[in-house]
C-alpha positions in Angstrom: 0.0 0.0 0.0 1.0 3.7 0.0 4.0 4.5 2.1 4.0 7.2 4.8 5.4 10.6 3.7 9.0 11.4 4.7 9.5 14.3 7.2 10.6 17.5 5.8 14.2 18.7 6.2 15.9 22.0 5.6 18.6 22.7 2.9 21.4 21.5 5.3 19.5 18.3 6.0 18.3 19.1 9.5 14.9 17.8 10.4 12.1 20.3 10.6 9.7 20.1 13.6 6.7 22.0 15.0 6.7 22.6 18.7 3.6 22.9 20.9 4.5 25.6 23.5 3.3 25.9 27.1 1.5 29.2 26.3 0.1 30.5 23.0 2.3 32.3 20.6 5.5 31.6 22.9 8.6 30.6 20.9 10.3 27.5 22.2 14.0 26.7 21.7 14.8 23.7 19.4 14.7 20.6 21.6 18.0 19.3 20.0 19.8 22.3 18.6 21.9 21.5 15.4 19.7 18.5 14.4 16.3 20.1 13.9 14.8 23.6 12.8 11.7 24.8 14.4 8.6 26.0 12.7 6.7 28.9 14.1 5.0 28.0 17.4 1.3 27.0 17.4 -1.3 28.2 19.8 -1.9 26.1 23.0 -5.1 24.1 23.3 -7.0 23.0 26.3 -4.1 20.9 27.5 -1.6 23.7 27.5 0.5 22.2 30.2 1.9 19.7 27.7 5.0 20.4 25.6 5.7 18.3 22.5 7.4 18.4 19.3 6.9 16.4 16.0 8.4 16.5 12.5 6.7 18.5 9.8 5.4 16.5 7.0 4.4 17.8 3.5 0.8 18.5 2.5 -0.7 19.0 -0.9 -4.2 19.4 -2.2 -5.9 16.2 -3.5 -6.5 16.3 -7.3 -10.3 16.7 -7.1 -12.2 18.3 -10.0 -14.4 21.3 -9.1 -17.4 19.9 -11.2 -20.5 20.4 -9.0 -21.9 17.0 -9.5 -18.6 15.3 -8.8 -19.5 14.6 -5.1 -22.5 12.5 -6.2 -20.4 10.4 -8.7 -19.8 6.7 -7.6 -16.9 5.5 -5.5 -14.8 4.5 -8.4 -14.6 8.3 -9.2 -14.5 9.9 -5.8 -13.0 7.5 -3.2 -9.5 8.4 -2.1 -6.8 5.8 -1.8 -8.9 3.3 -3.9 -8.1 1.5 -7.2 -10.3 3.9 -9.0 -10.0 7.1 -10.9 -9.2 9.6 -8.1 -6.1 7.7 -7.4 -5.2 7.4 -11.0 -5.7 11.2 -11.5 -2.9 11.7 -9.0 -0.6 10.4 -11.7 -2.2 12.2 -14.7 -5.6 13.6 -15.6 -5.0 13.8 -19.4 -2.3 14.7 -21.9 1.3 13.6 -21.5 2.7 16.6 -23.4 0.0 18.9 -24.7 -3.6 18.7 -26.0 -2.3 17.7 -29.5 -0.9 14.6 -28.2 -4.3 13.4 -26.6 -5.4 10.2 -28.2 -8.5 10.5 -30.3 -11.4 8.4 -28.8 -14.4 7.6 -30.9 -17.9 7.0 -29.6 -19.6 4.7 -32.2 -23.2 5.1 -31.1 -26.5 7.0 -31.5 -24.7 10.3 -32.2 -23.9 13.0 -29.6 -25.1 16.4 -28.4 -21.9 18.1 -29.7 -22.9 21.5 -28.2 -23.5 20.0 -24.7 -21.6 22.4 -22.3 -19.7 19.6 -20.6 -18.7 17.9 -23.9 -18.1 20.7 -26.4 -14.5 21.4 -25.2 -13.6 17.9 -25.5 -14.6 17.2 -29.0 -12.3 16.1 -31.8 -12.0 18.3 -34.8 -11.2 16.9 -38.2 -8.2 19.0 -39.4 -9.1 18.4 -43.1 -12.6 19.5 -43.2 -14.1 23.0 -43.6 -17.3 23.3 -41.6 -20.7 24.1 -43.3 -19.6 24.2 -47.0 -21.3 21.0 -48.0 -18.2 19.5 -49.5 -16.1 16.5 -48.7 -12.9 18.5 -48.2 -10.7 15.7 -47.1 -11.9 13.1 -49.6 -13.0 10.5 -47.0 -16.5 10.0 -48.5 -18.3 12.3 -46.0 -19.1 16.1 -46.2 -18.9 18.4 -43.2 -17.7 15.7 -40.8 -16.2 18.3 -38.6 -16.5 16.5 -35.2 -17.5 13.1 -36.5 -20.3 11.8 -38.8 -23.6 10.1 -39.4 -22.4 7.1 -41.4 -26.0 6.7 -42.7 -26.6 10.2 -44.2 -23.4 12.0 -43.7 -23.0 15.3 -42.1 -23.4 16.1 -38.3 -23.8 13.1 -36.0 -26.8 14.7 -34.2 -28.1 12.6 -31.2 -30.9 10.2 -31.7 -32.2 9.0 -28.3 -29.5 10.2 -25.9 -27.5 6.9 -25.6 -24.4 8.4 -27.3 -24.4 11.5 -25.3 -24.5 9.5 -22.0 -21.6 7.3 -23.2 -19.5 10.3 -24.2 -20.0 11.9 -20.8 -18.8 8.9 -18.8 -15.8 8.8 -21.2 -14.9 12.4 -21.4 -17.1 15.0 -19.8 -14.7 17.9 -19.2 -13.2 17.6 -15.9 -12.4 20.6 -13.5 -14.4 23.1 -15.6 -17.0 23.8 -13.0 -19.9 22.1 -15.0 -21.8 19.0 -14.3 -19.6 15.9 -13.8 -16.2 14.7 -14.6 -15.6 12.0 -17.1 -12.9 9.3 -16.9 -10.8 11.7 -19.0 -10.6 15.4 -17.8 -9.4 16.4 -21.3 -10.2 14.4 -24.3 -10.6 14.4 -28.1 -14.1 12.7 -28.6 -15.1 11.8 -32.2 -18.8 11.2 -32.5 -19.9 8.5 -35.0 -23.6 7.9 -35.3 -24.5 4.4 -36.8 -28.4 4.4 -36.1 -31.5 5.6 -37.6 -33.7 8.2 -35.9 -35.7 5.4 -34.2 -32.6 4.1 -32.7 -32.2 1.0 -34.9 -29.3 0.1 -37.0 -27.6 -2.8 -38.9 -24.3 -4.6 -38.7 -23.2 -2.9 -41.9 -23.8 0.5 -40.3 -21.8 -0.6 -37.2 -19.0 -1.8 -39.4 -19.0 1.4 -41.3 -18.7 3.4 -38.1 -15.8 1.4 -36.7 -13.9 1.8 -40.1 -14.6 5.5 -40.2 -13.2 6.0 -36.6 -10.1 3.9 -37.3 -9.4 5.6 -40.7 -9.7 9.0 -39.1 -7.1 8.3 -36.5 -9.0 7.1 -33.4 -6.8 5.2 -31.0 -9.6 3.9 -28.8 -13.2 3.1 -30.3 -16.0 2.7 -27.8 -18.8 0.4 -29.1 -21.7 0.4 -26.5 -23.7 -1.6 -28.9 -24.1 -5.4 -29.4 -25.5 -7.9 -31.8 -26.1 -11.6 -31.0 -24.9 -12.8 -34.3 -21.3 -12.9 -35.5 -20.9 -11.4 -38.9 -18.1 -11.1 -41.4 -18.7 -7.4 -42.0 -18.2 -6.5 -38.3 -15.2 -8.9 -38.0 -13.6 -7.2 -41.0 -14.1 -3.8 -39.6 -12.4 -4.9 -36.3 -9.5 -6.3 -38.3 -9.3 -3.0 -40.1 -9.2 -1.1 -36.8 -6.5 -3.5 -35.5 -4.3 -2.7 -38.6 -4.5 0.9 -37.7 -3.6 0.2 -34.1 -7.0 1.1 -32.7 -8.4 -0.6 -29.6 -12.2 -1.5 -29.9 -13.7 -1.4 -26.4 -17.2 -3.0 -26.5 -20.1 -3.7 -24.1 -20.8 -7.3 -23.3 -24.7 -7.0 -23.3 -27.4 -6.8 -20.7 -29.3 -10.0 -20.9 -28.0 -11.5 -17.7 -26.6 -14.5 -19.6 -23.4 -16.4 -20.1 -23.5 -15.5 -23.7 -21.2 -14.0 -26.4 -22.1 -10.7 -28.0 -20.2 -9.0 -30.9 -18.1 -7.2 -31.5 -17.1 -7.7 -27.7 -16.5 -11.3 -28.2 -14.4 -11.2 -31.3 -11.3 -12.5 -29.5 -9.0 -10.1 -31.5 -6.1 -8.8 -29.2 -7.4 -5.2 -30.3 -10.7 -5.7 -28.7 -11.8 -5.6 -25.0 -15.1 -7.0 -23.8 -16.6 -5.2 -20.8 -19.2 -6.3 -18.3 -20.8 -4.3 -15.3 -20.4 -4.4 -11.7 -22.3 -2.4 -9.2 -20.8 0.2 -6.9 -20.1 -2.4 -4.3 -18.0 -4.5 -6.7 -20.7 -7.1 -7.3 -21.9 -8.5 -10.7 -24.6 -6.1 -11.9 -27.9 -8.1 -12.2 -28.3 -7.2 -15.9 -24.8 -7.9 -17.0 -23.8 -10.7 -19.3 -20.9 -12.7 -17.8 -18.7 -15.6 -18.5 -15.3 -16.2 -20.2 -16.0 -13.9 -23.2 -16.3 -11.0 -20.7 -12.7 -10.0 -20.1 -13.0 -7.1 -17.7 -15.6 -5.4 -15.4 -16.3 -1.8 -14.6 -18.9 0.1 -12.8 -22.2 0.4 -14.7 -25.1 1.0 -12.2 -26.6 4.6 -11.9 -23.7 6.5 -13.2 -24.3 10.3 -13.4 -23.3 11.6 -16.9 -24.4 14.0 -19.6 -28.0 13.9 -20.9 -29.9 16.0 -23.4 -28.7 19.3 -24.7 -27.6 20.7 -21.5 -28.6 18.2 -18.7 -27.3 15.4 -16.6 -28.8 12.1 -15.4 -28.0 8.6 -14.3 -27.1 5.8 -16.9 -26.8 2.1 -16.3 -25.8 -0.9 -18.3 -22.7 -2.5 -20.0 -23.1 0.4 -22.3 -22.1 2.5 -19.2 -19.1 0.3 -18.2 -17.5 0.3 -21.6 -16.7 4.0 -21.8 -15.2 3.9 -18.3 -12.7 1.2 -19.6 -12.2 3.1 -22.9 -11.5 6.3 -21.1 -8.9 4.6 -18.9 -7.3 3.1 -21.9 -7.1 6.7 -23.4 -5.7 7.9 -20.0 -2.9 5.3 -20.3 -2.2 6.4 -23.8 -2.1 10.0 -22.9 0.7 9.1 -20.4 2.5 6.9 -22.9 1.7 8.3 -26.3 4.3 6.1 -28.1 2.8 2.9 -26.8 0.7 0.6 -28.9 -2.8 0.0 -27.8 -2.4 -3.9 -27.2 0.3 -2.9 -24.6 -2.2 -0.7 -22.8 -5.0 -3.4 -23.2 -2.6 -6.0 -21.7 -1.7 -3.7 -18.8 -5.4 -3.3 -17.8 -5.9 -7.1 -18.1 -2.8 -8.0 -15.9 -3.8 -5.5 -13.2 -7.5 -6.6 -12.9 -9.0 -7.2 -9.4 -10.5 -10.4 -8.1 -12.9 -12.6 -10.2 -14.7 -13.8 -7.1 -18.5 -13.7 -7.6 -18.2 -12.5 -11.2 -19.3 -16.0 -12.7 -16.4 -16.7 -14.8 -15.8 -13.2 -16.1 -12.6 -11.1 -16.0 -12.0 -9.1 -12.9 -12.7 -5.5 -12.3 -10.7 -2.6 -13.8 -8.3 -1.2 -11.3 -7.4 2.2 -12.9 -4.6 3.3 -10.6 -2.9 -0.1 -10.8 -3.0 0.1 -14.5 -1.6 3.6 -14.5 1.3 2.6 -12.2 2.0 -0.5 -14.3 2.0 1.1 -17.6 5.6 0.6 -18.4 7.4 3.1 -20.6 8.1 2.2 -24.2 10.9 3.1 -26.5 10.4 6.2 -28.6 11.5 6.2 -32.3 14.5 8.4 -33.1 12.5 11.2 -34.6 10.5 11.6 -31.3 13.5 11.1 -29.0 15.0 14.5 -29.9 11.9 16.3 -28.8 10.5 14.1 -26.0 11.2 14.8 -22.3 13.5 12.1 -20.7 13.7 11.3 -17.1 17.0 9.6 -16.1 17.0 7.5 -12.9 19.8 5.9 -11.0 19.1 4.0 -8.0 21.7 2.3 -5.7 21.0 0.3 -2.5 23.1 -0.1 0.6 22.5 -2.2 3.8 22.6 -0.1 7.0 21.3 -3.0 9.0 20.2 -6.5 8.6 16.5 -5.5 8.3 16.8 -2.2 6.6 17.9 -1.0 3.2 18.8 2.5 2.1 18.0 3.6 -1.4 20.1 6.4 -2.9 18.1 8.0 -5.9 19.6 10.4 -8.4 17.4 11.9 -11.1 17.8 14.2 -14.0 15.1 15.7 -16.4 16.1 16.6 -19.9 14.2 18.2 -22.8 11.2 18.9 -20.6 8.5 21.2 -22.2 7.9 22.7 -18.7 9.2 22.4 -15.1 8.3 19.3 -13.1 6.8 20.1 -9.7 6.8 16.5 -8.3 8.6 13.2 -8.8 6.7 10.0 -8.2 8.4 6.7 -7.8 6.6 3.3 -7.6 8.5 0.1 -6.8 7.3 -3.1 -8.3 8.6 -6.6 -7.4 10.5 -8.3 -10.2 8.8 -6.5 -13.3 7.1 -3.2 -14.0 3.8 -4.9 -13.7 4.7 -6.9 -10.6 3.4 -6.4 -7.0 3.6 -2.8 -5.7 5.9 -2.8 -2.7 6.5 1.0 -2.3 5.4 4.4 -3.4 7.1 7.8 -2.8 6.1 11.3 -4.2 8.5 14.2 -3.7 8.1 17.9 -4.6 10.8 19.1 -6.9 11.7 22.4 -8.3 14.8 21.7 -10.3 15.9 19.6 -13.4 18.0 17.2 -11.3 18.7 16.1 -7.8 19.0 13.3 -5.4 17.5 11.9 -2.2 17.7 8.9 0.1 15.0 6.6 1.4 15.3 4.0 4.2 12.9 1.0 4.0 12.5 -2.2 5.8 13.5 -5.2 3.6 10.3 -6.8 2.2 11.6 -10.4 2.4 14.6 -10.6 4.9 17.3 -13.0 3.9 16.4 -13.1 0.2 17.7 -10.9 -2.7 14.8 -9.1 -4.4 14.8 -7.5 -7.9 12.8 -4.4 -8.0 11.5 -2.4 -11.1 11.3 1.4 -10.0 9.1 3.3 -12.2 9.5 7.0 -12.0 7.4 9.8 -13.5 8.0 13.6 -13.5 4.6 15.5 -13.1 3.6 19.1 -13.4 1.2 20.9 -10.9 -1.8 20.2 -13.1 -1.0 16.4 -13.1 0.4 16.1 -16.6 3.2 13.5 -16.7 6.0 14.9 -18.9 8.4 12.2 -18.6 8.5 8.5 -17.4 11.1 5.9 -17.1 12.1 2.8 -15.2 15.2 1.2 -13.7 15.9 -2.2 -12.3 17.8 -2.7 -9.0 18.7 -5.8 -7.1 18.1 -5.4 -3.4 20.5 -7.6 -1.2 
């Protein structure tokens, strides 16, 4: 679990303490001069006869969005110290470098209220299309597909029924904008793709066309909160087309309470992820399909999200669970823009929770575990010259038989902005192994060093650790990440 914060020290390494005086506002000399520095005295309380001193520890505000409905969102969003989004947001809330590096996420559904005040700022914009001129400027077969398309008629993907708008809000309602709710991603580039008629009906050919459009136009993650009970070649081919373009299809598993396969969720392609629903207590949702074809579970019961042209409402179903997983995949990709989507999918699957009570389905999504386990990947040479690089060197000494001292040196190069914190997570054996320690330090330089003393996890045995480091700005954006392996005697 999370480790206790280290006490603060001054520039010369002396421990900083706060002293409780005998009387209010009376300065008290350092209890051990030369070893500690004293903070300003604090006012006495009722037990003013006591005198005590304790180390000062760092404090920082939790990364909580100011959206007014955020407190009513489920525990997966709001619970501190859990496996959910609030803990994941402490690592990053969106882009790794800037908004242009955000992965495009497509919502293949019933359309979207693109002017909704909690969605409008997070829309994808087609750079090759001029709005409102009635022409197909980019030659992709659709005119005026500025923020997405209606594959049946072309043009604006206007909402038909509300389903797509609800899905989009769970995935990427703008976070920390003082409006409504917070999506899984605070910042996003959402592509709206409508594949249904005005009455909400559609065909497998329309669904396949929507998946193909999304992949062709650059979506890295494609959310499909739609199912069909029949496997078809046209949908299978669309999924394979998306795979060739390194897009991940995240699909709902269906709401019939059956051990049954639904497509495209059950396609089995490594570029797809089948999502079932759990309730806010982690139990299988009564409506959710289950079984071996359901690879991962996520909350899907009464989730507040965007509704109508300007409103908000609750939404349930595996249709609600899928965008939570799709948003988490995009969150991982925003922190690791050079990764391929299969890597990020595998990270989410490796870090799933317990399958107990889920009737043969995959375990629940653990967003923060996935964020911590997302190992950095090599960048191509053209990217290497402009990408930020975090260099880590970790050495270990043995001050006692039960304790180990970690000396950590770090250097940040090519950073687009100054880092304000350095986060280290130690995994046993591999970068996706069991977490055995966490540490977050405030920084204000491009290089530095510090030491940690920890009790040895397994006395008498040599342990190999993968230390994953990330340099983060005050807004939660990870600007560089790296890992180093160290053998602990």
